C-alpha positions in Angstrom: -0.6 -0.7 0.0 1.1 3.1 -1.5 1.3 6.1 1.4 -0.3 9.7 1.3 -1.0 12.9 2.3 -4.0 13.4 2.4 -5.0 16.0 0.0 -8.9 17.6 1.8 -8.5 21.1 1.3 -12.0 21.9 0.7 -14.0 22.0 4.0 -15.8 19.1 4.3 -19.7 21.3 4.4 -19.1 24.7 2.2 -22.5 25.9 3.0 -21.8 26.1 6.6 -20.1 28.6 7.0 -23.3 31.5 5.5 -23.8 34.0 3.0 -21.1 36.1 5.4 -18.0 36.2 6.1 -17.1 38.4 8.7 -14.5 37.4 10.4 -12.4 37.6 14.0 -9.8 39.7 11.2 -12.5 42.0 9.8 -13.8 42.9 13.0 -10.3 43.2 13.7 -9.3 45.1 10.9 -12.5 47.7 11.1 -11.0 48.4 14.4 -7.2 48.9 13.5 -8.8 51.2 10.8 -12.0 53.1 12.8 -8.9 53.5 15.7 -6.4 55.8 13.2 -9.0 57.6 11.6 -10.9 58.7 15.4 -6.3 59.5 16.7 -6.0 61.2 12.9 -9.7 63.8 13.6 -9.3 63.9 17.0 -6.5 63.8 19.0 -4.3 64.8 16.4 -5.3 68.5 16.0 -5.0 68.4 20.4 -1.0 67.1 20.4 -0.8 70.2 17.3 -2.5 72.4 18.6 -0.9 71.6 22.3 -3.6 71.5 23.8 -2.5 67.8 25.0 0.7 67.9 25.4 
């Protein structure tokens, strides 16, 4: 008998994930982008005017 690796890379049930591909990576990226926008538009002007430090 020839030994080899199992090459089934497809998930068992492809419809199991549903229509939405929103996962933790997407949530973390969105949160990081929102934080960056918040810093640029709210905190950076205060720092540049010397009001925060």
